[in-house]
DSSP file (Angstrom, degrees, kcal/mol; ACC not computed):
  #  RESIDUE AA STRUCTURE BP1 BP2  ACC     N-H-->O    O-->H-N    N-H-->O    O-->H-N    TCO  KAPPA ALPHA  PHI   PSI    X-CA   Y-CA   Z-CA
    1    1 A X     >        0   0    0      0, 0.0     4,-2.2     0, 0.0     5,-0.2   0.000 360.0 360.0 360.0 -41.2  -61.7  -22.5   19.1
    2    2 A X  H  >  +     0   0    0      1,-0.2     4,-2.6     2,-0.2     5,-0.2   0.846 360.0  55.8 -66.8 -32.4  -61.1  -21.5   22.7
    3    3 A X  H  > S+     0   0    0      2,-0.2     4,-2.5     1,-0.2    -1,-0.2   0.925 108.8  46.3 -65.4 -43.3  -58.1  -23.8   22.9
    4    4 A X  H  > S+     0   0    0      2,-0.2     4,-2.2     1,-0.2    -2,-0.2   0.911 113.2  49.7 -64.5 -42.1  -56.5  -22.1   20.0
    5    5 A X  H  X S+     0   0    0     -4,-2.2     4,-1.9     1,-0.2    -2,-0.2   0.905 111.7  48.9 -62.4 -41.7  -57.3  -18.7   21.5
    6    6 A X  H  X S+     0   0    0     -4,-2.6     4,-2.3     1,-0.2    -2,-0.2   0.899 110.4  50.7 -64.8 -42.1  -55.8  -19.8   24.8
    7    7 A X  H  X S+     0   0    0     -4,-2.5     4,-2.6     1,-0.2    -2,-0.2   0.869 108.7  52.1 -65.1 -36.9  -52.6  -21.2   23.1
    8    8 A X  H  X S+     0   0    0     -4,-2.2     4,-2.5     2,-0.2    -1,-0.2   0.908 109.6  48.8 -65.2 -41.2  -52.2  -17.9   21.2
    9    9 A X  H  X S+     0   0    0     -4,-1.9     4,-2.2     2,-0.2    -2,-0.2   0.917 112.5  48.7 -63.7 -42.3  -52.4  -15.9   24.5
   10   10 A X  H  X S+     0   0    0     -4,-2.3     4,-1.5     2,-0.2     5,-0.2   0.913 110.6  50.5 -63.6 -43.0  -49.9  -18.3   26.1
   11   11 A X  H  X S+     0   0    0     -4,-2.6     4,-3.2     1,-0.2     3,-0.4   0.930 112.7  45.9 -61.9 -45.2  -47.5  -17.9   23.1
   12   12 A X  H  X S+     0   0    0     -4,-2.5     4,-1.8     1,-0.2     5,-0.4   0.863 107.0  59.7 -64.7 -35.0  -47.7  -14.1   23.3
   13   13 A X  H  < S+     0   0    0     -4,-2.2     4,-0.5    -5,-0.2    -1,-0.2   0.838 118.4  29.6 -62.2 -33.6  -47.3  -14.3   27.0
   14   14 A X  H  X S+     0   0    0     -4,-1.5     4,-1.6    -3,-0.4    -2,-0.2   0.798 118.7  53.3 -95.3 -34.4  -43.9  -16.0   26.5
   15   15 A X  H  X S+     0   0    0     -4,-3.2     4,-2.8    -5,-0.2     5,-0.3   0.930 105.0  52.0 -71.4 -45.8  -42.8  -14.6   23.2
   16   16 A X  H  X S+     0   0    0     -4,-1.8     4,-2.3    -5,-0.2    -1,-0.2   0.934 113.0  43.6 -61.7 -48.0  -43.1  -10.9   24.0
   17   17 A X  H  > S+     0   0    0     -4,-0.5     4,-2.5    -5,-0.4    -1,-0.2   0.899 114.4  51.5 -63.6 -37.4  -41.0  -11.0   27.2
   18   18 A X  H  X S+     0   0    0     -4,-1.6     4,-2.2     2,-0.2    -2,-0.2   0.934 112.3  44.7 -64.6 -45.0  -38.4  -13.3   25.5
   19   19 A X  H  X S+     0   0    0     -4,-2.8     4,-2.4     1,-0.2    -1,-0.2   0.898 112.8  52.6 -64.6 -40.4  -38.0  -10.9   22.5
   20   20 A X  H  X S+     0   0    0     -4,-2.3     4,-2.5    -5,-0.3    -2,-0.2   0.907 109.5  48.8 -61.9 -42.4  -37.9   -7.9   24.9
   21   21 A X  H  X S+     0   0    0     -4,-2.5     4,-2.5     2,-0.2    -2,-0.2   0.915 111.6  48.8 -65.2 -42.9  -35.1   -9.5   27.0
   22   22 A X  H  X S+     0   0    0     -4,-2.2     4,-2.2     2,-0.2    -2,-0.2   0.907 112.2  49.0 -63.2 -41.1  -33.1  -10.3   23.9
   23   23 A X  H  X S+     0   0    0     -4,-2.4     4,-2.7     2,-0.2    -2,-0.2   0.916 111.0  49.9 -64.1 -43.1  -33.5   -6.8   22.6
   24   24 A X  H  X S+     0   0    0     -4,-2.5     4,-2.7     1,-0.2    -2,-0.2   0.907 110.3  50.5 -62.9 -41.9  -32.5   -5.4   26.0
   25   25 A X  H  X S+     0   0    0     -4,-2.5     4,-1.0     1,-0.2    -1,-0.2   0.904 112.8  46.9 -62.3 -40.5  -29.4   -7.6   26.0
   26   26 A X  H  < S+     0   0    0     -4,-2.2    -2,-0.2    -5,-0.2    -1,-0.2   0.923 116.7  42.6 -66.7 -45.1  -28.4   -6.5   22.5
   27   27 A X  H  < S+     0   0    0     -4,-2.7    -2,-0.2     1,-0.2    -1,-0.2   0.896 122.3  36.6 -71.2 -41.4  -29.0   -2.8   23.2
   28   28 A X  H  < S+     0   0    0     -4,-2.7    -1,-0.2    -5,-0.2    -2,-0.2   0.422  89.1 109.0 -98.4   1.6  -27.4   -2.6   26.7
   29   29 A X  S  < S-     0   0    0     -4,-1.0     2,-0.2    -3,-0.2    -4,-0.0  -0.463  85.4 -91.2 -74.4 150.8  -24.5   -5.0   26.2
   30   30 A X        -     0   0    0     -2,-0.1     2,-0.2     1,-0.1    -1,-0.1  -0.424  46.0-127.9 -63.4 130.2  -21.0   -3.5   26.0
   31   31 A X        -     0   0    0     -2,-0.2     2,-0.5    -4,-0.1    -1,-0.1  -0.527  13.6-147.3 -81.5 147.0  -20.2   -2.8   22.4
   32   32 A X        -     0   0    0     -2,-0.2     2,-0.2     3,-0.0    -1,-0.0  -0.966  16.5-131.4-115.6 121.5  -17.0   -4.1   20.9
   33   33 A X    >   -     0   0    0     -2,-0.5     3,-1.3     1,-0.1     4,-0.3  -0.485   6.3-137.9 -73.6 138.8  -15.5   -1.9   18.2
   34   34 A X  G >  S+     0   0    0      1,-0.2     3,-1.4    -2,-0.2     4,-0.2   0.774 101.3  69.8 -65.0 -25.3  -14.5   -3.7   15.0
   35   35 A X  G >  S+     0   0    0      1,-0.3     3,-1.0     2,-0.2    -1,-0.2   0.729  83.8  70.2 -66.6 -20.7  -11.3   -1.6   15.1
   36   36 A X  G <  S+     0   0    0     -3,-1.3    -1,-0.3     1,-0.2    -2,-0.2   0.734 100.8  46.8 -67.2 -19.8  -10.1   -3.5   18.1
   37   37 A X  G <  S+     0   0    0     -3,-1.4     2,-0.6    -4,-0.3    -1,-0.2   0.410  86.9 101.2-103.3   1.1   -9.6   -6.5   15.9
   38   38 A X  S <  S-     0   0    0     -3,-1.0     2,-0.3    -4,-0.2    -3,-0.0  -0.773  71.9-131.9 -89.0 120.6   -7.8   -4.8   13.0
   39   39 A X        -     0   0    0     -2,-0.6     2,-1.7     1,-0.1    -2,-0.1  -0.528  13.4-131.5 -71.0 134.6   -4.0   -5.4   13.2
   40   40 A X        +     0   0    0     -2,-0.3     2,-0.3    63,-0.1    67,-0.3  -0.604  56.5 137.3 -87.9  80.1   -2.1   -2.2   12.8
   41   41 A X        -     0   0    0     -2,-1.7     2,-0.4    65,-0.1    62,-0.2  -0.913  36.4-160.0-124.1 151.0    0.4   -3.4   10.1
   42   42 A X  E     -A  102   0A   0     60,-2.8    60,-3.2    -2,-0.3     2,-0.4  -0.989  13.2-139.3-134.9 125.2    1.6   -1.7    7.0
   43   43 A X  E     -A  101   0A   0     -2,-0.4     2,-0.4    58,-0.2    58,-0.2  -0.663  23.8-172.8 -80.1 135.8    3.2   -3.4    4.0
   44   44 A X  E     -A  100   0A   0     56,-2.9    56,-2.7    -2,-0.4     2,-0.4  -0.998   6.5-171.5-134.0 133.3    6.1   -1.5    2.6
   45   45 A X  E     +A   99   0A   0     -2,-0.4     2,-0.3    54,-0.2    54,-0.2  -0.936  17.7 147.3-122.7 146.2    8.0   -2.2   -0.6
   46   46 A X  E     -A   98   0A   0     52,-2.1    52,-2.3    -2,-0.4     2,-0.4  -0.932  42.5-107.6-159.7-176.7   11.2   -0.6   -1.8
   47   47 A X  E     -A   97   0A   0     -2,-0.3     2,-0.5    50,-0.2    50,-0.2  -0.989  25.5-148.2-128.6 121.8   14.4   -1.0   -3.7
   48   48 A X        +     0   0    0     48,-3.3     8,-2.5    -2,-0.4     2,-0.3  -0.789  25.1 173.4 -93.2 123.4   17.7   -1.0   -1.8
   49   49 A X  B     -D   55   0B   0     -2,-0.5     6,-0.2     6,-0.3     2,-0.0  -0.856  27.6-118.2-126.6 161.7   20.6    0.5   -3.7
   50   50 A X    >   -     0   0    0      4,-2.6     3,-1.6    -2,-0.3    -1,-0.1  -0.156  51.6 -77.3 -86.0-170.7   24.2    1.3   -2.9
   51   51 A X  T 3  S+     0   0    0      1,-0.3    -1,-0.0     2,-0.1    -2,-0.0   0.702 132.4  46.9 -66.5 -19.8   25.7    4.8   -3.0
   52   52 A X  T 3  S-     0   0    0      2,-0.1    -1,-0.3     0, 0.0     0, 0.0   0.382 122.0-102.1-102.1   3.8   26.0    4.9   -6.8
   53   53 A X  S <  S+     0   0    0     -3,-1.6     2,-0.3     1,-0.3    -2,-0.1   0.489  74.1 140.3  94.0   3.7   22.4    3.6   -7.3
   54   54 A X        -     0   0    0      1,-0.1    -4,-2.6    -5,-0.0    -1,-0.3  -0.602  60.7-101.3 -79.9 141.3   23.2   -0.1   -8.1
   55   55 A X  B     -D   49   0B   0     -2,-0.3    -6,-0.3    -6,-0.2    41,-0.2  -0.324  38.3-115.1 -62.1 140.5   20.8   -2.6   -6.6
   56   56 A X        -     0   0    0     -8,-2.5    40,-0.4    39,-0.1    -8,-0.1  -0.377  36.0 -96.4 -72.6 155.0   22.1   -4.4   -3.5
   57   57 A X        -     0   0    0      1,-0.1    35,-0.2    38,-0.1    -1,-0.1  -0.311  49.1 -87.3 -69.2 154.8   22.8   -8.1   -3.6
   58   58 A X  S    S+     0   0    0     33,-0.1     2,-0.3    -2,-0.0    35,-0.2  -0.342  82.1  87.1 -61.8 144.1   20.1  -10.6   -2.3
   59   59 A X  E    S-B   92   0A   0     33,-1.6    33,-3.7    -3,-0.1     2,-0.4  -0.935  78.5 -56.3 154.2-174.2   20.3  -11.2    1.4
   60   60 A X  E     -B   91   0A   0     -2,-0.3     2,-0.3    31,-0.2    31,-0.2  -0.801  51.2-174.6-100.2 142.7   19.2  -10.0    4.8
   61   61 A X  E     -B   90   0A   0     29,-2.0    29,-1.7    -2,-0.4     2,-0.4  -0.949  29.9-112.8-136.0 152.8   19.9   -6.4    5.9
   62   62 A X        +     0   0    0     -2,-0.3     2,-0.3    22,-0.2    21,-0.2  -0.724  44.4 176.5 -78.1 132.2   19.6   -4.2    8.9
   63   63 A X  E     -E   82   0C   0     19,-2.1    19,-3.5    -2,-0.4     2,-0.4  -0.996  22.8-157.2-140.8 148.0   17.1   -1.5    8.2
   64   64 A X  E     -E   81   0C   0     -2,-0.3     2,-0.4    17,-0.2    17,-0.2  -0.994  10.3-160.8-124.0 128.9   15.5    1.4   10.1
   65   65 A X  E     +E   80   0C   0     15,-3.3    15,-2.5    -2,-0.4     2,-0.3  -0.914  14.4 178.8-111.7 134.7   12.2    2.8    9.1
   66   66 A X  E     -E   79   0C   0     -2,-0.4     2,-0.4    13,-0.2    13,-0.2  -0.973  20.2-156.0-138.3 149.1   11.1    6.3   10.3
   67   67 A X  E     -E   78   0C   0     11,-2.5    10,-3.1    -2,-0.3    11,-1.6  -0.997  17.0-172.6-125.2 127.9    8.2    8.7    9.8
   68   68 A X  E     -E   76   0C   0     -2,-0.4     8,-0.2     8,-0.2     3,-0.0  -0.741  32.6-124.3-113.8 163.2    8.7   12.4   10.4
   69   69 A X  S    S+     0   0    0      6,-1.7     2,-0.3    -2,-0.3     7,-0.1   0.476  95.1  30.2 -87.2  -0.9    6.1   15.3   10.5
   70   70 A X  S    S-     0   0    0      5,-0.2     4,-0.4     1,-0.1    -2,-0.1  -0.984  79.0-118.3-151.2 157.5    8.0   17.2    7.7
   71   71 A X  S    S+     0   0    0     -2,-0.3     2,-0.4     1,-0.2    -1,-0.1   0.849 102.4  22.7 -67.0 -35.1   10.1   16.4    4.7
   72   72 A X  S    S+     0   0    0      1,-0.1    -1,-0.2    -3,-0.1    -3,-0.0  -0.987 132.6   1.9-133.3 145.3   13.2   18.3    6.2
   73   73 A X  S    S+     0   0    0     -2,-0.4    -1,-0.1     1,-0.2    -2,-0.1   0.799  91.3 155.4  52.7  34.7   14.0   19.1    9.8
   74   74 A X        -     0   0    0     -4,-0.4     2,-0.4     1,-0.1    -1,-0.2  -0.379  48.2-102.5 -87.6 167.5   10.9   17.3   11.0
   75   75 A X        -     0   0    0     -2,-0.1    -6,-1.7     1,-0.0     2,-0.3  -0.737  39.0-110.9 -88.3 135.5   10.2   15.8   14.3
   76   76 A X  E     +E   68   0C   0     -2,-0.4    -8,-0.2    -8,-0.2     3,-0.1  -0.517  39.1 172.5 -68.5 124.7   10.4   12.0   14.5
   77   77 A X  E     +     0   0C   0    -10,-3.1     2,-0.3     1,-0.4    -9,-0.2   0.750  63.5   3.8-101.4 -33.8    6.9   10.5   15.0
   78   78 A X  E     -E   67   0C   0    -11,-1.6   -11,-2.5     2,-0.0    -1,-0.4  -0.994  58.8-178.0-156.0 146.7    7.5    6.8   14.6
   79   79 A X  E     -E   66   0C   0     -2,-0.3     2,-0.3   -13,-0.2   -13,-0.2  -0.995   3.6-179.9-149.8 144.8   10.5    4.5   14.1
   80   80 A X  E     -E   65   0C   0    -15,-2.5   -15,-3.3    -2,-0.3     2,-0.4  -0.982  11.8-156.4-145.3 134.6   11.0    0.7   13.7
   81   81 A X  E     -E   64   0C   0     -2,-0.3     2,-0.5   -17,-0.2   -17,-0.2  -0.895   1.6-156.7-114.7 141.9   14.2   -1.2   13.3
   82   82 A X  E     -E   63   0C   0    -19,-3.5   -19,-2.1    -2,-0.4     8,-0.2  -0.977  16.4-140.6-118.0 124.9   14.7   -4.6   11.7
   83   83 A X        -     0   0    0     -2,-0.5     2,-1.8   -21,-0.2   -22,-0.2  -0.375  31.8 -93.5 -81.6 161.2   17.8   -6.6   12.6
   84   84 A X  S    S+     0   0    0      5,-0.2     2,-0.3   -24,-0.1   -22,-0.2  -0.549  83.0 109.4 -78.2  83.0   19.9   -8.6   10.2
   85   85 A X  S  > S-     0   0    0     -2,-1.8     4,-2.3   -24,-0.3   -24,-0.2  -0.982  76.3-114.9-151.1 158.2   18.3  -12.0   10.6
   86   86 A X  T  4 S+     0   0    0     -2,-0.3     5,-0.1     1,-0.2    -1,-0.1   0.826 114.8  41.7 -64.4 -30.8   16.1  -14.2    8.4
   87   87 A X  T  4 S+     0   0    0      1,-0.1    -1,-0.2     3,-0.1    -3,-0.1   0.845 132.2  16.9 -88.3 -34.1   13.1  -14.0   10.8
   88   88 A X  T  4 S+     0   0    0     -5,-0.1    -2,-0.2     2,-0.1    -5,-0.1   0.575 108.2  84.2-115.7 -12.3   13.2  -10.3   11.8
   89   89 A X  S  < S-     0   0    0     -4,-2.3     2,-0.6    -7,-0.2    -5,-0.2  -0.086  84.3 -96.2 -82.2-175.0   15.4   -8.6    9.1
   90   90 A X  E     -B   61   0A   0    -29,-1.7   -29,-2.0    -8,-0.2     2,-0.6  -0.923  33.9-147.3-105.5 121.7   14.5   -7.4    5.7
   91   91 A X  E     -B   60   0A   0     -2,-0.6     8,-0.5     8,-0.4     2,-0.4  -0.802   8.0-152.4 -95.0 121.5   15.3   -9.9    3.0
   92   92 A X  E     -BC  59  98A   0    -33,-3.7   -33,-1.6    -2,-0.6     6,-0.2  -0.765  13.8-166.7 -91.9 133.5   16.3   -8.3   -0.3
   93   93 A X    >   -     0   0    0      4,-3.3     3,-1.5    -2,-0.4     4,-0.2  -0.255  44.9 -33.0-103.9-165.1   15.5  -10.3   -3.4
   94   94 A X  G >  S+     0   0    0      1,-0.3     3,-1.0     2,-0.2    -1,-0.3  -0.193 128.1  15.8 -54.0 135.4   16.7  -10.0   -7.0
   95   95 A X  G 3  S-     0   0    0      1,-0.2    -1,-0.3   -40,-0.1   -39,-0.1   0.639 126.7 -72.9  77.1  14.7   17.4   -6.4   -8.2
   96   96 A X  G <  S+     0   0    0     -3,-1.5   -48,-3.3   -40,-0.4    -1,-0.2   0.527  89.1 148.2  79.3   5.1   17.5   -5.0   -4.7
   97   97 A X  E <   +A   47   0A   0     -3,-1.0    -4,-3.3   -50,-0.2     2,-0.3  -0.480  19.4 174.4 -76.7 143.6   13.7   -5.3   -4.2
   98   98 A X  E     -AC  46  92A   0    -52,-2.3   -52,-2.1    -6,-0.2     2,-0.4  -0.981  20.5-158.8-145.2 158.3   12.3   -5.9   -0.7
   99   99 A X  E     +A   45   0A   0     -8,-0.5    -8,-0.4    -2,-0.3     2,-0.3  -0.997  16.8 174.9-134.6 136.0    9.0   -6.2    1.0
  100  100 A X  E     -A   44   0A   0    -56,-2.7   -56,-2.9    -2,-0.4     2,-0.7  -0.995  27.3-136.0-141.7 146.7    8.5   -5.8    4.8
  101  101 A X  E     -A   43   0A   0     -2,-0.3     2,-0.2   -58,-0.2   -58,-0.2  -0.917  27.9-163.1-104.8 114.7    5.5   -5.7    7.1
  102  102 A X  E     +A   42   0A   0    -60,-3.2   -60,-2.8    -2,-0.7   -22,-0.0  -0.633  49.9  89.7 -95.9 152.9    5.8   -2.8    9.6
  103  103 A X        +     0   0    0     -2,-0.2     4,-0.2   -62,-0.2    -1,-0.2   0.415  40.5 116.4 139.8   6.1    3.9   -2.5   12.8
  104  104 A X  S    S+     0   0    0     -3,-0.2     2,-0.5     2,-0.1    -2,-0.1   0.867  80.9  58.2 -65.5 -33.6    5.8   -4.3   15.5
  105  105 A X  S    S-     0   0    0      1,-0.1    -1,-0.0     2,-0.0   -25,-0.0  -0.863 114.7 -97.1 -93.1 130.5    6.1   -0.8   17.0
  106  106 A X    >   -     0   0    0     -2,-0.5     3,-0.8     1,-0.2    -2,-0.1  -0.186  24.9-159.1 -58.6 127.1    2.7    0.5   17.6
  107  107 A X  G >  S+     0   0    0    -67,-0.3     3,-2.2     1,-0.2    -1,-0.2   0.535  76.5  92.9 -77.3  -7.6    1.3    2.9   14.9
  108  108 A X  G 3   +     0   0    0      1,-0.3    -1,-0.2   -68,-0.1    -2,-0.1   0.709  69.6  71.7 -62.8 -18.7   -1.2    4.3   17.5
  109  109 A X  G <  S+     0   0    0     -3,-0.8     2,-0.3     2,-0.0    -1,-0.3   0.725  82.3  87.9 -69.3 -18.3    1.3    7.0   18.4
  110  110 A X    <   -     0   0    0     -3,-2.2     2,-0.2    -4,-0.1   -32,-0.0  -0.632  66.3-160.9 -80.9 137.3    0.6    8.6   15.0
  111  111 A X        -     0   0    0     -2,-0.3    -2,-0.0     1,-0.0    -1,-0.0  -0.582  30.6-110.1-108.0 175.0   -2.3   11.0   15.0
  112  112 A X              0   0    0      1,-0.2    -2,-0.0    -2,-0.2    -1,-0.0   0.099 360.0 360.0 -93.4  24.6   -4.4   12.3   12.1
  113  113 A X              0   0    0      0, 0.0    -1,-0.2     0, 0.0    -3,-0.0   0.476 360.0 360.0 -72.1 360.0   -2.9   15.8   12.3
């Protein structure tokens, strides 16, 4: 009986400090925000048409995307340009439809105002 009592005391002698140290490491370690790992990318889909509203032919096109702070006469907040190439351009598919992932230029310049 004394042996079991002695073993319990020894276990508590080691377990309590170990748990305390782990807790202290967890509480006082530098926290890492989950937002640091979120890529700031935005998928954008649209339809490219000519001046009379007809869909553009399939292919790669130069495009510039912009965000302003107002619908008219606004201040430019963000801009990203895509060159006419298969890797960096915007590829238009059937009917003038396209999809592009924007975010090569940092969206962090935009505020929640």
